[in-house]
C-alpha positions in Angstrom: -36.1 -51.7 21.6 -39.2 -51.6 19.2 -39.2 -52.8 16.0 -39.0 -49.0 15.0 -35.7 -48.4 17.3 -34.2 -51.3 15.0 -35.2 -50.4 12.2 -34.1 -47.0 12.2 -30.4 -48.5 13.2 -30.8 -51.3 10.6 -31.4 -48.5 7.6 -28.5 -46.2 8.3 -26.0 -49.0 7.7 -24.4 -48.0 4.2 -22.0 -46.4 2.3 -20.7 -42.7 3.0 -23.4 -42.0 5.5 -22.8 -39.6 8.1 -25.6 -40.9 10.0 -23.4 -44.3 11.1 -20.0 -42.7 11.3 -17.9 -46.3 11.2 -14.8 -45.1 12.5 -12.9 -48.3 13.1 -13.5 -52.0 12.4 -11.8 -54.5 14.5 -11.1 -58.3 12.8 -10.1 -61.3 14.9 -9.3 -65.0 13.4 -10.1 -67.7 15.7 -8.6 -70.9 15.6 -11.2 -73.8 15.8 -10.9 -76.8 18.7 -8.4 -74.9 20.5 -9.7 -71.0 20.8 -6.8 -69.5 19.9 -6.4 -66.1 18.2 -4.3 -66.1 15.5 -4.3 -63.1 13.5 -6.2 -59.8 14.7 -6.3 -56.3 13.0 -7.9 -53.0 13.2 -8.4 -50.0 10.9 -10.3 -47.3 9.3 -13.3 -48.3 8.5 -13.4 -46.2 5.2 -9.8 -47.6 4.3 -11.1 -50.9 3.8 -12.1 -51.2 0.0 -15.6 -50.4 -1.1 -16.4 -53.9 -1.8 -15.5 -55.3 1.5 -17.4 -52.3 3.2 -20.4 -53.3 1.5 -20.1 -56.8 2.5 -19.6 -56.0 6.3 -22.3 -53.9 5.7 -24.1 -56.2 4.7 -23.8 -58.2 7.3 -24.3 -55.4 10.4 -27.8 -55.6 8.6 -27.8 -59.4 9.2 -27.3 -58.7 12.9 -30.4 -56.5 13.3 -32.6 -58.5 11.5 -35.5 -60.5 13.2 -38.2 -60.7 15.0 -38.7 -59.8 18.6 -37.9 -62.2 21.1 -37.6 -64.7 18.5 -33.9 -64.0 17.0 -33.7 -60.1 18.8 -34.0 -59.3 22.6 -33.0 -56.6 24.3 -31.3 -58.3 27.2 -30.9 -56.8 31.1 -27.2 -56.7 32.5 -26.5 -58.4 35.3 -25.7 -56.5 38.3 -21.9 -56.6 40.3 -20.6 -59.0 38.1 -16.8 -59.6 38.1 -15.3 -57.9 35.2 -18.6 -57.4 33.0 -19.0 -57.1 29.7 -21.2 -53.9 30.5 -18.2 -52.4 31.7 -15.8 -53.6 28.8 -18.6 -52.0 26.5 -19.2 -48.9 28.0 -14.8 -48.2 28.7 -14.5 -49.6 25.0 -16.6 -46.7 23.3 -14.6 -44.4 25.6 -11.2 -45.3 24.8 -8.3 -44.6 22.5 -7.8 -47.1 19.6 -5.3 -49.3 20.9 -7.3 -49.3 24.5 -10.5 -50.2 22.6 -9.2 -53.2 20.9 -8.1 -54.8 24.5 -11.6 -54.3 25.7 -12.8 -56.5 23.0 -10.2 -59.0 23.0 -11.4 -59.2 26.7 -14.8 -59.8 25.7 -13.3 -63.0 22.5 -11.7 -64.4 25.2 -14.9 -65.1 27.7 -16.6 -66.2 24.2 -14.4 -69.5 23.7 -13.2 -69.7 27.5 -16.4 -72.1 27.1 -14.7 -74.0 24.6 -14.3 -73.3 20.7 -16.6 -74.4 17.9 -15.6 -76.9 15.3 -14.8 -74.0 12.3 -12.1 -71.1 12.6 -14.3 -68.1 13.3 -14.7 -64.5 13.0 -15.7 -61.9 15.1 -16.0 -59.0 14.1 -16.3 -55.6 16.3 -17.0 -51.4 14.8 -17.5 -48.5 16.6 -19.5 -45.9 15.3 -21.5 -42.9 16.0 -24.7 -43.4 15.6 -27.6 -40.1 14.6 -30.9 -39.6 14.6 -33.2 -37.1 13.4 -34.9 -35.5 16.2 -35.9 -32.6 14.9 -36.2 -31.0 10.9 -34.8 -27.9 10.3 -37.3 -25.2 9.3 -36.7 -24.3 5.8 -39.1 -21.3 5.9 -36.6 -19.6 8.8 -33.1 -17.6 7.2 -31.4 -19.5 10.0 -29.1 -21.6 8.5 -27.6 -25.4 10.1 -28.8 -28.6 9.8 -31.6 -30.6 11.3 -31.4 -31.3 14.9 -30.2 -34.6 15.7 -29.3 -37.0 18.2 -25.7 -38.8 18.8 -24.2 -41.7 20.2 -21.6 -43.8 20.4 -22.0 -47.7 19.4 -20.5 -51.1 19.5 -21.6 -53.4 17.2 -20.4 -57.2 17.1 -21.0 -59.9 14.6 -19.9 -63.4 15.3 -19.3 -65.8 11.9 -18.1 -68.9 11.2 -15.6 -69.7 7.9 -16.7 -72.1 5.4 -14.0 -74.3 3.2 -14.1 -73.2 -0.2 -15.2 -76.3 -2.8 -13.2 -77.4 -4.9 -14.2 -75.5 -9.0 -13.7 -76.1 -12.6 -12.1 -73.3 -14.3 -12.0 -72.2 -18.1 -8.3 -71.0 -18.8 -8.4 -68.6 -21.7 -5.1 -68.5 -22.7 -4.4 -72.3 -22.9 -8.1 -73.1 -23.7 -8.6 -75.6 -21.6 -10.7 -76.7 -18.3 -9.2 -77.3 -15.2 -9.4 -78.0 -11.8 -8.9 -75.3 -9.4 -8.5 -75.7 -5.6 -9.0 -72.5 -3.2 -6.9 -73.1 -0.3 -8.3 -69.8 1.7 -11.3 -70.0 4.2 -14.4 -68.2 3.1 -15.8 -66.2 5.9 -19.6 -66.6 6.3 -21.0 -62.9 6.2 -24.6 -63.8 5.0 -25.4 -66.0 8.4 -24.0 -64.5 11.9 -23.5 -67.2 14.4 -24.5 -64.2 16.6 -23.8 -61.0 17.6 -25.0 -57.6 19.2 -25.5 -53.8 19.3 -24.6 -52.2 22.2 -26.0 -50.0 24.5 -29.7 -50.3 23.5 -31.9 -47.4 22.6 -35.5 -46.6 23.5 -37.3 -43.2 22.5 -33.5 -41.5 21.4 -32.0 -42.3 24.5 -28.8 -44.0 24.9 -29.6 -47.3 27.4 -26.3 -48.3 28.8 -28.0 -51.4 30.8 -29.4 -53.3 28.1 -28.1 -54.7 25.2 -29.1 -56.3 22.1 -28.7 -59.7 21.5 -28.9 -61.5 18.2 -29.4 -65.5 18.1 -28.6 -67.3 15.0 -31.7 -69.2 15.0 -35.2 -67.8 15.6 -36.5 -68.9 18.9 -33.1 -70.7 19.7 -31.0 -68.3 21.7 -27.7 -69.3 23.4 -28.5 -68.7 27.1 -24.9 -69.8 27.7 -23.4 -67.2 25.6 -26.1 -64.5 27.5 -25.8 -65.6 30.7 -21.6 -66.0 30.7 -20.2 -63.7 27.6 -22.6 -61.0 27.8 -23.4 -61.6 31.6 -26.9 -60.6 31.2 -30.6 -61.7 33.2 -32.5 -65.1 31.6 -35.3 -64.3 28.8 -38.4 -66.2 27.7 -38.7 -66.4 23.7 -41.5 -65.4 21.9 -42.3 -69.5 21.3 -41.9 -70.3 25.4 -44.3 -67.0 26.0 -46.8 -68.3 23.4 -46.8 -71.7 24.6 -47.2 -71.6 27.6 -50.0 -68.9 26.9 -51.5 -71.7 25.2 -51.3 -74.0 28.1 -53.3 -70.9 29.9 -56.0 -71.4 27.5 -56.5 -75.0 27.7 -56.6 -74.9 31.7 -59.2 -72.2 31.5 -61.6 -73.7 28.6 -60.6 -77.5 28.0 -58.9 -79.2 25.0 -61.9 -78.5 22.8 -63.0 -74.8 21.6 -64.8 -74.0 19.0 -62.9 -72.5 15.8 -64.5 -68.8 16.5 -63.6 -68.5 19.7 -60.1 -69.4 19.3 -60.2 -66.6 16.3 -62.0 -63.9 18.2 -59.3 -64.6 20.9 -56.4 -63.6 18.4 -58.5 -60.8 17.0 -58.4 -59.6 19.9 -55.3 -59.5 21.0 -54.5 -58.2 17.9 -56.2 -55.0 18.5 -54.6 -54.5 21.6 -50.9 -54.8 19.7 -52.4 -52.4 16.4 -53.6 -49.6 19.1 -50.3 -50.2 20.6 -49.0 -49.0 17.5 -51.2 -46.7 16.3 -50.8 -44.5 19.8 -47.2 -45.0 18.9 -46.0 -46.4 21.9 -42.7 -47.7 22.9 -43.4 -49.7 26.1 -44.7 -53.6 24.4 -48.5 -54.5 25.6 -48.5 -56.9 28.0 -51.0 -59.4 29.1 -51.8 -60.3 33.1 -54.1 -62.9 34.1 -56.9 -60.0 34.8 -56.4 -59.1 30.8 -56.7 -62.8 29.6 -60.0 -63.1 31.6 -61.3 -60.2 29.9 -60.1 -61.5 26.2 -61.6 -64.3 26.6 -64.9 -62.8 28.1 -65.4 -60.8 24.9 -64.1 -63.6 22.5 -67.6 -65.9 23.8 -66.0 -68.3 26.6 -68.4 -69.0 29.2 -68.4 -69.4 32.5 -65.1 -67.5 33.0 -63.9 -65.7 36.7 -61.0 -63.8 38.1 -59.9 -67.1 40.3 -60.2 -69.5 37.8 -58.0 -67.6 35.4 -55.9 -66.9 37.9 -55.1 -70.2 39.2 -54.5 -71.2 35.7 -51.9 -69.3 35.2 -50.3 -69.8 38.3 -50.0 -73.6 37.5 -48.7 -72.6 34.5 -46.3 -69.7 34.9 -43.7 -69.7 37.9 -43.6 -65.9 38.1 -46.9 -65.0 39.8 -45.9 -61.3 38.2 -44.9 -62.6 34.9 -47.1 -60.7 31.8 -47.1 -62.3 28.2 -46.2 -59.9 25.5 -49.0 -59.7 23.4 -47.1 -59.4 19.8 -45.8 -63.2 20.9 -49.6 -64.1 20.7 -50.9 -64.3 17.6 -49.4 -66.6 15.3 -48.7 -65.3 11.3 -50.7 -68.5 10.3 -52.5 -71.2 11.6 -51.3 -75.0 10.2 -54.5 -77.1 10.2 -53.1 -80.7 9.9 -54.5 -83.7 8.5 -53.4 -87.0 6.9 -55.3 -86.3 4.2 -53.8 -82.9 4.1 -52.3 -79.3 5.6 -53.9 -76.4 5.6 -52.6 -72.9 6.7 -54.6 -69.8 7.0 -54.4 -66.5 8.8 -55.9 -66.5 12.2 -58.3 -64.2 11.4 -60.0 -66.7 8.9 -60.2 -69.6 11.7 -63.9 -68.9 12.5 -64.3 -69.9 9.2 -63.6 -73.1 9.4 -65.7 -76.2 10.9 -65.7 -79.6 11.9 -68.6 -81.6 11.1 -69.8 -84.8 10.9 -71.3 -85.6 7.2 -72.9 -89.4 6.2 -70.9 -90.6 9.2 -67.8 -88.7 7.8 -65.4 -86.4 9.3 -65.1 -83.5 7.8 -62.9 -79.9 7.6 -65.6 -77.3 6.1 -64.4 -74.0 5.1 -66.4 -71.2 4.1 -65.4 -69.1 1.1 -66.7 -66.1 -0.6 -66.0 -66.4 -3.7 -64.6 -69.7 -6.6 -62.1 -72.0 -5.8 -59.3 -72.2 -7.8 -57.3 -75.1 -8.3 -54.4 -75.1 -10.7 -56.3 -73.1 -13.1 -58.7 -74.7 -12.7 -62.5 -73.8 -11.3 -63.5 -76.5 -9.0 -67.6 -77.6 -9.2 -69.9 -76.1 -6.7 -72.4 -79.6 -5.0 -74.7 -78.7 -2.3 -74.9 -81.0 0.7 
C-alpha cells in the first residue's frame, strides 16, 4: 500500500458514510497480568450513540495514521502456518455474526498467549464494506445510476490501553460546595492505539489478502514478536534501519569526511526519484540497489567511484545481497547539526549552504543566507570577515 491508498481509506471513516459502511463492532476487554477476557460484546455499529461512534471513528483513523515503514507497515503473511491469522481474518470476513466473533477471539488469544500488559486492554474489531469511486457517472448522459465504485469487505483491529481515572475536584450546584470526586470506571485511551491492523491490504483498487497493514504504537518501534507470532507475517525493515544501513554504505564508499554540498546533492537526487514516482502516479515505491547508488554518487560529485567499490560496500553492510533501499526512507525531513555551542536544524536541500571552516584559529560553522537575519524581532548587524 502507498500513502494514497491509505489516505483514501482513512478519510472515509466518518458518520453515516456509505463508502465505509461499518456493519458491526466487537469489543473485547482483557484483564491485566492474567490476560483473561473479562467481557466481550458485539453489536451493530449504528446502534452506538453518535458521540461513541465519533470516538471510535477517530480511533480508527489513528490506526491508519503515520509514515510508511516507520509507523505503518505492509506485511506479507507467512505461508503454511497452522491456525494462521490470515485464515482467521479471511474466514471472518465471510462468516455470520457469531462465527466471526469466534475467529476474532482466536486472534485475541494469540495476542495474549505471550503475556499480558500491566494494564487492562480493549481489543476492538470492526467489519465494514469499503467502497471506492473508480469512475464518475457521465452527468450529460440520460442514463441513471451511481458512480462506478470498487467494493471490498475489510476488518480493522485496534488495541488500546485503559487508564485509571484521577481524583477530581467538583462543584455541587445544589449544595453549593466543592467536593472531591473519585471516578472508579477505567477510561479507554482511544487517542493512542498500542497497535492495530487492517485486512486486507489494497493496491490499485484491488484487495490483497496475502498482505496486511500493521500499525506500530510508536514510530520505528514495531513489535516484531507481534508481527511474527500474532499476525504470522514475515520480517520487516523499518525506515530508520534502512536509512542507517544506507548511511553506512555511503561511509564505506566515500569515508567519514565529506563536503556538505555532496551530501546535499545526494539527498536532492534521491528526492528527485521520489518526486518523479509521485508525479507519474506509480503504485510501486521506488527502490535503489548498488548500481543506483553508484549513479547517484557519481552525479553528486563523488570522485573515483566504480561499480566494484560500491558493490563491495553494499555487501559488507547489507546481509541480503538482493536488498533494495526504499528511496522514500533515505531523505530526512530535516538535518540537525549539533555542536557544544548550539544546535542548528535545516532542510536537507540547504545543507550545501553550510560550511565548516577555520577562521583566526577558531573552528566555525558558516551558514550562507540571502536575506536579513531576524533574532527575537531584531535584525542582526552584518560584519565582513
